[in-house]
PDB file of N, CA, C, O and CB in Angstrom:
ATOM      1  N   MET A   1      33.123  -2.002 -23.283  1.00  0.00           N
ATOM      2  CA  MET A   1      32.551  -0.736 -22.476  1.00  0.00           C
ATOM      3  C   MET A   1      32.194  -1.219 -21.140  1.00  0.00           C
ATOM      4  O   MET A   1      31.633  -2.307 -21.010  1.00  0.00           O
ATOM      5  CB  MET A   1      31.208  -0.033 -23.165  1.00  0.00           C
ATOM      6  N   LYS A   2      32.479  -0.487 -20.157  1.00  0.00           N
ATOM      7  CA  LYS A   2      32.282  -0.923 -18.717  1.00  0.00           C
ATOM      8  C   LYS A   2      31.121  -0.341 -18.225  1.00  0.00           C
ATOM      9  O   LYS A   2      30.801   0.805 -18.542  1.00  0.00           O
ATOM     10  CB  LYS A   2      33.412  -0.569 -17.803  1.00  0.00           C
ATOM     11  N   ALA A   3      30.440  -1.057 -17.449  1.00  0.00           N
ATOM     12  CA  ALA A   3      29.190  -0.516 -16.730  1.00  0.00           C
ATOM     13  C   ALA A   3      29.388   0.736 -15.819  1.00  0.00           C
ATOM     14  O   ALA A   3      28.481   1.544 -15.620  1.00  0.00           O
ATOM     15  CB  ALA A   3      28.610  -1.631 -15.839  1.00  0.00           C
ATOM     16  N   ARG A   4      30.635   0.841 -15.281  1.00  0.00           N
ATOM     17  CA  ARG A   4      31.142   1.957 -14.445  1.00  0.00           C
ATOM     18  C   ARG A   4      31.063   3.121 -15.416  1.00  0.00           C
ATOM     19  O   ARG A   4      30.395   4.089 -15.052  1.00  0.00           O
ATOM     20  CB  ARG A   4      32.671   1.713 -13.840  1.00  0.00           C
ATOM     21  N   GLU A   5      31.684   3.158 -16.660  1.00  0.00           N
ATOM     22  CA  GLU A   5      31.604   4.201 -17.564  1.00  0.00           C
ATOM     23  C   GLU A   5      30.243   4.683 -18.090  1.00  0.00           C
ATOM     24  O   GLU A   5      29.935   5.853 -18.316  1.00  0.00           O
ATOM     25  CB  GLU A   5      32.360   3.842 -18.597  1.00  0.00           C
ATOM     26  N   LEU A   6      29.412   3.494 -18.263  1.00  0.00           N
ATOM     27  CA  LEU A   6      27.860   3.919 -18.558  1.00  0.00           C
ATOM     28  C   LEU A   6      27.286   4.725 -17.479  1.00  0.00           C
ATOM     29  O   LEU A   6      26.631   5.748 -17.679  1.00  0.00           O
ATOM     30  CB  LEU A   6      26.883   2.651 -18.721  1.00  0.00           C
ATOM     31  N   ARG A   7      27.555   4.226 -16.317  1.00  0.00           N
ATOM     32  CA  ARG A   7      26.847   4.970 -15.209  1.00  0.00           C
ATOM     33  C   ARG A   7      27.222   6.487 -15.118  1.00  0.00           C
ATOM     34  O   ARG A   7      26.516   7.207 -14.411  1.00  0.00           O
ATOM     35  CB  ARG A   7      27.183   4.292 -13.841  1.00  0.00           C
ATOM     36  N   GLU A   8      28.144   6.945 -15.699  1.00  0.00           N
ATOM     37  CA  GLU A   8      28.532   8.336 -15.696  1.00  0.00           C
ATOM     38  C   GLU A   8      27.928   9.138 -16.794  1.00  0.00           C
ATOM     39  O   GLU A   8      28.046  10.363 -16.786  1.00  0.00           O
ATOM     40  CB  GLU A   8      29.969   8.444 -15.772  1.00  0.00           C
ATOM     41  N   LEU A   9      27.257   8.483 -17.784  1.00  0.00           N
ATOM     42  CA  LEU A   9      26.524   9.000 -18.912  1.00  0.00           C
ATOM     43  C   LEU A   9      25.115   9.397 -18.365  1.00  0.00           C
ATOM     44  O   LEU A   9      24.549   8.810 -17.443  1.00  0.00           O
ATOM     45  CB  LEU A   9      26.444   7.919 -20.102  1.00  0.00           C
ATOM     46  N   SER A  10      24.580  10.563 -19.110  1.00  0.00           N
ATOM     47  CA  SER A  10      23.142  10.853 -18.831  1.00  0.00           C
ATOM     48  C   SER A  10      22.211   9.815 -19.551  1.00  0.00           C
ATOM     49  O   SER A  10      22.566   9.075 -20.468  1.00  0.00           O
ATOM     50  CB  SER A  10      22.782  12.335 -19.310  1.00  0.00           C
ATOM     51  N   GLU A  11      20.972   9.879 -18.993  1.00  0.00           N
ATOM     52  CA  GLU A  11      19.974   8.857 -19.905  1.00  0.00           C
ATOM     53  C   GLU A  11      20.009   9.272 -21.401  1.00  0.00           C
ATOM     54  O   GLU A  11      20.082   8.389 -22.256  1.00  0.00           O
ATOM     55  CB  GLU A  11      18.275   8.940 -19.394  1.00  0.00           C
ATOM     56  N   GLU A  12      19.961  10.550 -21.740  1.00  0.00           N
ATOM     57  CA  GLU A  12      19.904  10.779 -23.140  1.00  0.00           C
ATOM     58  C   GLU A  12      21.093  10.276 -23.840  1.00  0.00           C
ATOM     59  O   GLU A  12      20.937   9.772 -24.952  1.00  0.00           O
ATOM     60  CB  GLU A  12      19.734  12.174 -23.414  1.00  0.00           C
ATOM     61  N   GLU A  13      22.322  10.359 -23.293  1.00  0.00           N
ATOM     62  CA  GLU A  13      23.542   9.775 -23.866  1.00  0.00           C
ATOM     63  C   GLU A  13      23.410   8.268 -23.933  1.00  0.00           C
ATOM     64  O   GLU A  13      23.868   7.673 -24.908  1.00  0.00           O
ATOM     65  CB  GLU A  13      24.787  10.167 -23.039  1.00  0.00           C
ATOM     66  N   LEU A  14      22.878   7.694 -23.064  1.00  0.00           N
ATOM     67  CA  LEU A  14      22.656   6.189 -22.960  1.00  0.00           C
ATOM     68  C   LEU A  14      21.695   5.910 -24.004  1.00  0.00           C
ATOM     69  O   LEU A  14      21.968   5.037 -24.828  1.00  0.00           O
ATOM     70  CB  LEU A  14      22.117   5.679 -21.530  1.00  0.00           C
ATOM     71  N   ARG A  15      20.647   6.517 -24.069  1.00  0.00           N
ATOM     72  CA  ARG A  15      19.721   6.122 -25.272  1.00  0.00           C
ATOM     73  C   ARG A  15      20.230   6.158 -26.717  1.00  0.00           C
ATOM     74  O   ARG A  15      19.941   5.338 -27.590  1.00  0.00           O
ATOM     75  CB  ARG A  15      18.561   7.017 -25.271  1.00  0.00           C
ATOM     76  N   SER A  16      21.067   7.276 -26.851  1.00  0.00           N
ATOM     77  CA  SER A  16      21.757   7.522 -28.013  1.00  0.00           C
ATOM     78  C   SER A  16      22.683   6.455 -28.285  1.00  0.00           C
ATOM     79  O   SER A  16      22.616   5.892 -29.377  1.00  0.00           O
ATOM     80  CB  SER A  16      22.409   8.758 -27.966  1.00  0.00           C
ATOM     81  N   LYS A  17      23.558   6.097 -27.416  1.00  0.00           N
ATOM     82  CA  LYS A  17      24.504   4.914 -27.509  1.00  0.00           C
ATOM     83  C   LYS A  17      23.880   3.721 -27.884  1.00  0.00           C
ATOM     84  O   LYS A  17      24.328   3.013 -28.786  1.00  0.00           O
ATOM     85  CB  LYS A  17      25.185   4.646 -26.271  1.00  0.00           C
ATOM     86  N   GLU A  18      22.624   3.392 -27.090  1.00  0.00           N
ATOM     87  CA  GLU A  18      21.820   2.174 -27.492  1.00  0.00           C
ATOM     88  C   GLU A  18      21.332   2.136 -28.845  1.00  0.00           C
ATOM     89  O   GLU A  18      21.328   1.066 -29.455  1.00  0.00           O
ATOM     90  CB  GLU A  18      20.676   2.022 -26.661  1.00  0.00           C
ATOM     91  N   ARG A  19      20.898   3.254 -29.400  1.00  0.00           N
ATOM     92  CA  ARG A  19      20.336   3.355 -30.773  1.00  0.00           C
ATOM     93  C   ARG A  19      21.429   2.979 -31.862  1.00  0.00           C
ATOM     94  O   ARG A  19      21.180   2.288 -32.850  1.00  0.00           O
ATOM     95  CB  ARG A  19      19.791   4.846 -31.023  1.00  0.00           C
ATOM     96  N   GLU A  20      22.674   3.520 -31.557  1.00  0.00           N
ATOM     97  CA  GLU A  20      23.816   3.246 -32.223  1.00  0.00           C
ATOM     98  C   GLU A  20      24.364   1.778 -32.293  1.00  0.00           C
ATOM     99  O   GLU A  20      24.834   1.198 -33.272  1.00  0.00           O
ATOM    100  CB  GLU A  20      24.727   4.050 -31.674  1.00  0.00           C
ATOM    101  N   LEU A  21      24.196   1.341 -31.072  1.00  0.00           N
ATOM    102  CA  LEU A  21      24.484  -0.187 -31.122  1.00  0.00           C
ATOM    103  C   LEU A  21      23.522  -1.092 -31.597  1.00  0.00           C
ATOM    104  O   LEU A  21      23.930  -2.184 -31.991  1.00  0.00           O
ATOM    105  CB  LEU A  21      24.772  -0.675 -29.884  1.00  0.00           C
ATOM    106  N   VAL A  22      22.315  -0.842 -31.634  1.00  0.00           N
ATOM    107  CA  VAL A  22      21.247  -1.480 -32.231  1.00  0.00           C
ATOM    108  C   VAL A  22      21.472  -1.425 -33.686  1.00  0.00           C
ATOM    109  O   VAL A  22      21.326  -2.451 -34.350  1.00  0.00           O
ATOM    110  CB  VAL A  22      19.959  -0.889 -31.831  1.00  0.00           C
ATOM    111  N   ASP A  23      21.818  -0.306 -34.241  1.00  0.00           N
ATOM    112  CA  ASP A  23      22.082  -0.324 -35.719  1.00  0.00           C
ATOM    113  C   ASP A  23      23.266  -0.916 -36.134  1.00  0.00           C
ATOM    114  O   ASP A  23      23.394  -1.435 -37.242  1.00  0.00           O
ATOM    115  CB  ASP A  23      22.096   0.941 -36.257  1.00  0.00           C
ATOM    116  N   GLN A  24      24.256  -0.852 -35.176  1.00  0.00           N
ATOM    117  CA  GLN A  24      25.572  -1.730 -35.596  1.00  0.00           C
ATOM    118  C   GLN A  24      25.200  -3.136 -35.404  1.00  0.00           C
ATOM    119  O   GLN A  24      25.713  -3.927 -36.196  1.00  0.00           O
ATOM    120  CB  GLN A  24      26.962  -1.413 -34.670  1.00  0.00           C
ATOM    121  N   LEU A  25      24.393  -3.615 -34.492  1.00  0.00           N
ATOM    122  CA  LEU A  25      24.043  -4.975 -34.489  1.00  0.00           C
ATOM    123  C   LEU A  25      23.408  -5.543 -35.681  1.00  0.00           C
ATOM    124  O   LEU A  25      23.712  -6.638 -36.155  1.00  0.00           O
ATOM    125  CB  LEU A  25      23.241  -5.197 -33.456  1.00  0.00           C
ATOM    126  N   PHE A  26      22.321  -4.586 -36.245  1.00  0.00           N
ATOM    127  CA  PHE A  26      21.711  -5.044 -37.376  1.00  0.00           C
ATOM    128  C   PHE A  26      22.661  -5.289 -38.563  1.00  0.00           C
ATOM    129  O   PHE A  26      22.564  -6.292 -39.271  1.00  0.00           O
ATOM    130  CB  PHE A  26      20.696  -4.125 -37.717  1.00  0.00           C
ATOM    131  N   LYS A  27      23.685  -4.223 -38.767  1.00  0.00           N
ATOM    132  CA  LYS A  27      24.825  -4.357 -39.674  1.00  0.00           C
ATOM    133  C   LYS A  27      25.524  -5.584 -39.623  1.00  0.00           C
ATOM    134  O   LYS A  27      25.655  -6.280 -40.630  1.00  0.00           O
ATOM    135  CB  LYS A  27      25.747  -3.366 -39.457  1.00  0.00           C
ATOM    136  N   LEU A  28      26.020  -5.924 -38.428  1.00  0.00           N
ATOM    137  CA  LEU A  28      26.721  -6.884 -38.162  1.00  0.00           C
ATOM    138  C   LEU A  28      26.086  -8.379 -38.622  1.00  0.00           C
ATOM    139  O   LEU A  28      26.682  -9.239 -39.271  1.00  0.00           O
ATOM    140  CB  LEU A  28      26.972  -6.711 -36.795  1.00  0.00           C
ATOM    141  N   ARG A  29      24.651  -8.446 -38.082  1.00  0.00           N
ATOM    142  CA  ARG A  29      24.044  -9.515 -38.431  1.00  0.00           C
ATOM    143  C   ARG A  29      23.884  -9.790 -39.955  1.00  0.00           C
ATOM    144  O   ARG A  29      23.906 -10.927 -40.426  1.00  0.00           O
ATOM    145  CB  ARG A  29      22.891  -9.466 -37.803  1.00  0.00           C
ATOM    146  N   PHE A  30      23.727  -8.681 -40.669  1.00  0.00           N
ATOM    147  CA  PHE A  30      23.586  -8.790 -42.053  1.00  0.00           C
ATOM    148  C   PHE A  30      24.905  -9.271 -42.704  1.00  0.00           C
ATOM    149  O   PHE A  30      24.874 -10.046 -43.660  1.00  0.00           O
ATOM    150  CB  PHE A  30      23.138  -7.473 -42.610  1.00  0.00           C
ATOM    151  N   GLN A  31      26.036  -8.819 -42.195  1.00  0.00           N
ATOM    152  CA  GLN A  31      27.314  -9.277 -42.478  1.00  0.00           C
ATOM    153  C   GLN A  31      27.594 -10.739 -42.364  1.00  0.00           C
ATOM    154  O   GLN A  31      28.248 -11.384 -43.184  1.00  0.00           O
ATOM    155  CB  GLN A  31      28.160  -8.614 -41.686  1.00  0.00           C
ATOM    156  N   HIS A  32      27.025 -11.223 -41.239  1.00  0.00           N
ATOM    157  CA  HIS A  32      27.256 -12.486 -40.724  1.00  0.00           C
ATOM    158  C   HIS A  32      26.499 -13.427 -41.652  1.00  0.00           C
ATOM    159  O   HIS A  32      27.038 -14.455 -42.063  1.00  0.00           O
ATOM    160  CB  HIS A  32      26.832 -12.592 -39.246  1.00  0.00           C
ATOM    161  N   GLU A  33      25.221 -13.078 -41.996  1.00  0.00           N
ATOM    162  CA  GLU A  33      24.479 -13.900 -42.899  1.00  0.00           C
ATOM    163  C   GLU A  33      25.040 -14.005 -44.390  1.00  0.00           C
ATOM    164  O   GLU A  33      24.946 -15.034 -45.059  1.00  0.00           O
ATOM    165  CB  GLU A  33      23.096 -13.371 -42.921  1.00  0.00           C
ATOM    166  N   LEU A  34      25.599 -12.894 -44.808  1.00  0.00           N
ATOM    167  CA  LEU A  34      26.294 -12.894 -46.029  1.00  0.00           C
ATOM    168  C   LEU A  34      27.662 -13.643 -46.231  1.00  0.00           C
ATOM    169  O   LEU A  34      28.182 -13.906 -47.315  1.00  0.00           O
ATOM    170  CB  LEU A  34      26.481 -11.597 -46.311  1.00  0.00           C
ATOM    171  N   GLY A  35      28.148 -13.937 -44.970  1.00  0.00           N
ATOM    172  CA  GLY A  35      29.440 -14.475 -44.780  1.00  0.00           C
ATOM    173  C   GLY A  35      30.528 -13.501 -44.875  1.00  0.00           C
ATOM    174  O   GLY A  35      31.649 -13.887 -45.206  1.00  0.00           O
ATOM    175  N   GLN A  36      30.301 -12.305 -44.620  1.00  0.00           N
ATOM    176  CA  GLN A  36      31.424 -11.266 -44.825  1.00  0.00           C
ATOM    177  C   GLN A  36      32.015 -10.920 -43.408  1.00  0.00           C
ATOM    178  O   GLN A  36      33.020 -10.218 -43.298  1.00  0.00           O
ATOM    179  CB  GLN A  36      30.844  -9.865 -45.576  1.00  0.00           C
ATOM    180  N   LEU A  37      31.369 -11.425 -42.371  1.00  0.00           N
ATOM    181  CA  LEU A  37      31.853 -10.961 -40.969  1.00  0.00           C
ATOM    182  C   LEU A  37      33.007 -11.850 -40.558  1.00  0.00           C
ATOM    183  O   LEU A  37      32.740 -13.045 -40.431  1.00  0.00           O
ATOM    184  CB  LEU A  37      30.666 -11.043 -39.831  1.00  0.00           C
ATOM    185  N   GLU A  38      34.302 -11.437 -40.322  1.00  0.00           N
ATOM    186  CA  GLU A  38      35.417 -12.138 -40.122  1.00  0.00           C
ATOM    187  C   GLU A  38      35.378 -12.630 -38.668  1.00  0.00           C
ATOM    188  O   GLU A  38      35.718 -13.767 -38.339  1.00  0.00           O
ATOM    189  CB  GLU A  38      36.609 -11.320 -40.459  1.00  0.00           C
ATOM    190  N   ASN A  39      34.915 -11.643 -37.788  1.00  0.00           N
ATOM    191  CA  ASN A  39      35.121 -11.997 -36.325  1.00  0.00           C
ATOM    192  C   ASN A  39      33.665 -11.938 -35.691  1.00  0.00           C
ATOM    193  O   ASN A  39      33.073 -10.903 -35.386  1.00  0.00           O
ATOM    194  CB  ASN A  39      36.207 -10.914 -35.544  1.00  0.00           C
ATOM    195  N   ALA A  40      33.188 -13.261 -35.546  1.00  0.00           N
ATOM    196  CA  ALA A  40      31.652 -13.264 -35.076  1.00  0.00           C
ATOM    197  C   ALA A  40      31.480 -12.856 -33.530  1.00  0.00           C
ATOM    198  O   ALA A  40      30.389 -12.591 -33.026  1.00  0.00           O
ATOM    199  CB  ALA A  40      30.987 -14.823 -35.280  1.00  0.00           C
ATOM    200  N   SER A  41      32.593 -12.844 -32.912  1.00  0.00           N
ATOM    201  CA  SER A  41      32.442 -12.486 -31.436  1.00  0.00           C
ATOM    202  C   SER A  41      32.055 -10.816 -31.386  1.00  0.00           C
ATOM    203  O   SER A  41      31.633 -10.307 -30.348  1.00  0.00           O
ATOM    204  CB  SER A  41      33.992 -12.857 -30.559  1.00  0.00           C
ATOM    205  N   LYS A  42      32.207 -10.226 -32.341  1.00  0.00           N
ATOM    206  CA  LYS A  42      31.593  -8.869 -32.424  1.00  0.00           C
ATOM    207  C   LYS A  42      30.331  -8.836 -32.074  1.00  0.00           C
ATOM    208  O   LYS A  42      29.958  -8.007 -31.244  1.00  0.00           O
ATOM    209  CB  LYS A  42      31.648  -8.303 -33.646  1.00  0.00           C
ATOM    210  N   LEU A  43      29.410  -9.780 -32.675  1.00  0.00           N
ATOM    211  CA  LEU A  43      27.987  -9.822 -32.382  1.00  0.00           C
ATOM    212  C   LEU A  43      27.755  -9.923 -30.931  1.00  0.00           C
ATOM    213  O   LEU A  43      26.930  -9.189 -30.385  1.00  0.00           O
ATOM    214  CB  LEU A  43      27.322 -10.956 -33.077  1.00  0.00           C
ATOM    215  N   ARG A  44      28.391 -10.730 -30.328  1.00  0.00           N
ATOM    216  CA  ARG A  44      28.333 -11.070 -28.806  1.00  0.00           C
ATOM    217  C   ARG A  44      28.761  -9.852 -28.048  1.00  0.00           C
ATOM    218  O   ARG A  44      28.176  -9.551 -27.007  1.00  0.00           O
ATOM    219  CB  ARG A  44      29.300 -12.328 -28.395  1.00  0.00           C
ATOM    220  N   ASN A  45      29.711  -9.164 -28.496  1.00  0.00           N
ATOM    221  CA  ASN A  45      30.174  -7.943 -27.639  1.00  0.00           C
ATOM    222  C   ASN A  45      29.115  -6.747 -27.923  1.00  0.00           C
ATOM    223  O   ASN A  45      28.955  -5.896 -27.049  1.00  0.00           O
ATOM    224  CB  ASN A  45      31.809  -7.445 -28.074  1.00  0.00           C
ATOM    225  N   VAL A  46      28.501  -6.688 -28.958  1.00  0.00           N
ATOM    226  CA  VAL A  46      27.585  -5.619 -29.084  1.00  0.00           C
ATOM    227  C   VAL A  46      26.356  -5.986 -28.383  1.00  0.00           C
ATOM    228  O   VAL A  46      25.804  -5.195 -27.618  1.00  0.00           O
ATOM    229  CB  VAL A  46      27.318  -5.277 -30.496  1.00  0.00           C
ATOM    230  N   ARG A  47      25.916  -7.141 -28.615  1.00  0.00           N
ATOM    231  CA  ARG A  47      24.724  -7.528 -27.808  1.00  0.00           C
ATOM    232  C   ARG A  47      24.888  -7.359 -26.107  1.00  0.00           C
ATOM    233  O   ARG A  47      23.976  -6.913 -25.410  1.00  0.00           O
ATOM    234  CB  ARG A  47      24.421  -9.098 -28.188  1.00  0.00           C
ATOM    235  N   ARG A  48      26.002  -7.726 -25.658  1.00  0.00           N
ATOM    236  CA  ARG A  48      26.387  -7.488 -24.278  1.00  0.00           C
ATOM    237  C   ARG A  48      26.298  -6.025 -23.929  1.00  0.00           C
ATOM    238  O   ARG A  48      25.644  -5.641 -22.959  1.00  0.00           O
ATOM    239  CB  ARG A  48      27.781  -7.994 -24.023  1.00  0.00           C
ATOM    240  N   ASP A  49      27.012  -5.145 -24.789  1.00  0.00           N
ATOM    241  CA  ASP A  49      26.881  -3.947 -24.564  1.00  0.00           C
ATOM    242  C   ASP A  49      25.499  -3.112 -24.375  1.00  0.00           C
ATOM    243  O   ASP A  49      25.197  -2.255 -23.544  1.00  0.00           O
ATOM    244  CB  ASP A  49      27.532  -3.550 -25.439  1.00  0.00           C
ATOM    245  N   ILE A  50      24.762  -3.689 -25.474  1.00  0.00           N
ATOM    246  CA  ILE A  50      23.297  -3.122 -25.375  1.00  0.00           C
ATOM    247  C   ILE A  50      22.549  -3.635 -24.138  1.00  0.00           C
ATOM    248  O   ILE A  50      21.609  -2.969 -23.706  1.00  0.00           O
ATOM    249  CB  ILE A  50      22.431  -3.535 -26.674  1.00  0.00           C
ATOM    250  N   ALA A  51      22.915  -4.796 -23.535  1.00  0.00           N
ATOM    251  CA  ALA A  51      22.302  -5.226 -22.345  1.00  0.00           C
ATOM    252  C   ALA A  51      22.655  -4.430 -21.234  1.00  0.00           C
ATOM    253  O   ALA A  51      21.829  -4.026 -20.415  1.00  0.00           O
ATOM    254  CB  ALA A  51      22.594  -6.542 -22.074  1.00  0.00           C
ATOM    255  N   ARG A  52      23.933  -4.183 -21.187  1.00  0.00           N
ATOM    256  CA  ARG A  52      24.615  -3.317 -19.978  1.00  0.00           C
ATOM    257  C   ARG A  52      23.845  -1.942 -20.011  1.00  0.00           C
ATOM    258  O   ARG A  52      23.393  -1.490 -18.960  1.00  0.00           O
ATOM    259  CB  ARG A  52      26.404  -3.040 -20.208  1.00  0.00           C
ATOM    260  N   ILE A  53      23.697  -1.304 -21.147  1.00  0.00           N
ATOM    261  CA  ILE A  53      23.227   0.082 -21.241  1.00  0.00           C
ATOM    262  C   ILE A  53      21.612  -0.006 -20.836  1.00  0.00           C
ATOM    263  O   ILE A  53      21.079   0.861 -20.144  1.00  0.00           O
ATOM    264  CB  ILE A  53      23.511   0.718 -22.843  1.00  0.00           C
ATOM    265  N   LYS A  54      20.976  -1.046 -21.301  1.00  0.00           N
ATOM    266  CA  LYS A  54      19.576  -1.286 -20.740  1.00  0.00           C
ATOM    267  C   LYS A  54      19.520  -1.441 -19.275  1.00  0.00           C
ATOM    268  O   LYS A  54      18.594  -0.912 -18.658  1.00  0.00           O
ATOM    269  CB  LYS A  54      18.966  -2.515 -21.332  1.00  0.00           C
ATOM    270  N   THR A  55      20.401  -2.100 -18.683  1.00  0.00           N
ATOM    271  CA  THR A  55      20.588  -2.382 -17.180  1.00  0.00           C
ATOM    272  C   THR A  55      20.852  -1.004 -16.474  1.00  0.00           C
ATOM    273  O   THR A  55      20.223  -0.691 -15.463  1.00  0.00           O
ATOM    274  CB  THR A  55      21.875  -3.441 -16.902  1.00  0.00           C
ATOM    275  N   VAL A  56      21.691  -0.287 -16.973  1.00  0.00           N
ATOM    276  CA  VAL A  56      21.985   0.864 -16.412  1.00  0.00           C
ATOM    277  C   VAL A  56      20.883   1.835 -16.458  1.00  0.00           C
ATOM    278  O   VAL A  56      20.656   2.529 -15.466  1.00  0.00           O
ATOM    279  CB  VAL A  56      23.096   1.344 -16.973  1.00  0.00           C
ATOM    280  N   LEU A  57      20.088   1.956 -17.668  1.00  0.00           N
ATOM    281  CA  LEU A  57      19.005   2.732 -17.800  1.00  0.00           C
ATOM    282  C   LEU A  57      17.897   2.266 -16.864  1.00  0.00           C
ATOM    283  O   LEU A  57      17.190   3.107 -16.309  1.00  0.00           O
ATOM    284  CB  LEU A  57      18.601   2.748 -19.175  1.00  0.00           C
ATOM    285  N   GLN A  58      17.746   1.182 -16.700  1.00  0.00           N
ATOM    286  CA  GLN A  58      16.736   0.577 -15.556  1.00  0.00           C
ATOM    287  C   GLN A  58      17.163   1.034 -14.201  1.00  0.00           C
ATOM    288  O   GLN A  58      16.309   1.562 -13.489  1.00  0.00           O
ATOM    289  CB  GLN A  58      16.714  -1.097 -15.520  1.00  0.00           C
ATOM    290  N   GLU A  59      18.339   0.900 -13.776  1.00  0.00           N
ATOM    291  CA  GLU A  59      18.835   1.387 -12.579  1.00  0.00           C
ATOM    292  C   GLU A  59      18.660   2.928 -12.340  1.00  0.00           C
ATOM    293  O   GLU A  59      18.418   3.324 -11.199  1.00  0.00           O
ATOM    294  CB  GLU A  59      20.219   1.021 -12.524  1.00  0.00           C
ATOM    295  N   LYS A  60      18.776   3.805 -13.381  1.00  0.00           N
ATOM    296  CA  LYS A  60      18.581   5.135 -13.285  1.00  0.00           C
ATOM    297  C   LYS A  60      17.083   5.411 -13.079  1.00  0.00           C
ATOM    298  O   LYS A  60      16.749   6.311 -12.308  1.00  0.00           O
ATOM    299  CB  LYS A  60      19.136   5.802 -14.471  1.00  0.00           C
ATOM    300  N   ARG A  61      16.269   4.762 -13.658  1.00  0.00           N
ATOM    301  CA  ARG A  61      14.786   4.926 -13.574  1.00  0.00           C
ATOM    302  C   ARG A  61      14.284   4.544 -12.214  1.00  0.00           C
ATOM    303  O   ARG A  61      13.370   5.146 -11.651  1.00  0.00           O
ATOM    304  CB  ARG A  61      14.067   4.077 -14.639  1.00  0.00           C
ATOM    305  N   ARG A  62      14.915   3.527 -11.719  1.00  0.00           N
ATOM    306  CA  ARG A  62      14.427   2.926 -10.396  1.00  0.00           C
ATOM    307  C   ARG A  62      14.852   4.071  -9.214  1.00  0.00           C
ATOM    308  O   ARG A  62      14.166   4.270  -8.212  1.00  0.00           O
ATOM    309  CB  ARG A  62      15.216   1.301 -10.107  1.00  0.00           C
ATOM    310  N   ARG A  63      16.086   4.766  -9.520  1.00  0.00           N
ATOM    311  CA  ARG A  63      16.513   5.466  -8.480  1.00  0.00           C
ATOM    312  C   ARG A  63      15.726   6.885  -8.435  1.00  0.00           C
ATOM    313  O   ARG A  63      15.787   7.622  -7.451  1.00  0.00           O
ATOM    314  CB  ARG A  63      18.023   5.586  -8.589  1.00  0.00           C
ATOM    315  N   LYS A  64      14.969   7.197  -9.617  1.00  0.00           N
ATOM    316  CA  LYS A  64      14.109   8.373  -9.600  1.00  0.00           C
ATOM    317  C   LYS A  64      12.854   8.116  -8.964  1.00  0.00           C
ATOM    318  O   LYS A  64      12.171   9.082  -8.621  1.00  0.00           O
ATOM    319  CB  LYS A  64      13.861   8.875 -10.923  1.00  0.00           C
ATOM    320  N   GLU A  65      12.430   6.880  -8.746  1.00  0.00           N
ATOM    321  CA  GLU A  65      11.053   6.543  -8.280  1.00  0.00           C
ATOM    322  C   GLU A  65      11.117   6.656  -6.838  1.00  0.00           C
ATOM    323  O   GLU A  65      10.117   6.434  -6.156  1.00  0.00           O
ATOM    324  CB  GLU A  65      10.550   5.117  -8.717  1.00  0.00           C
TER     325      GLU A  65
END
């Protein structure tokens, strides 16, 4: 997911996407602990996507001020 794509979404869509990714991250961590996760790089990618969303949300909030 690219930051450019995220900037085109509304704040509500970004918050929804963030909730989905946090839920996905929880499930991936659970699978990782049980040894069922085949590709551990998924954890890293989801964490980075969450960080990108938080950054874009912060940018949008600052523009409003």
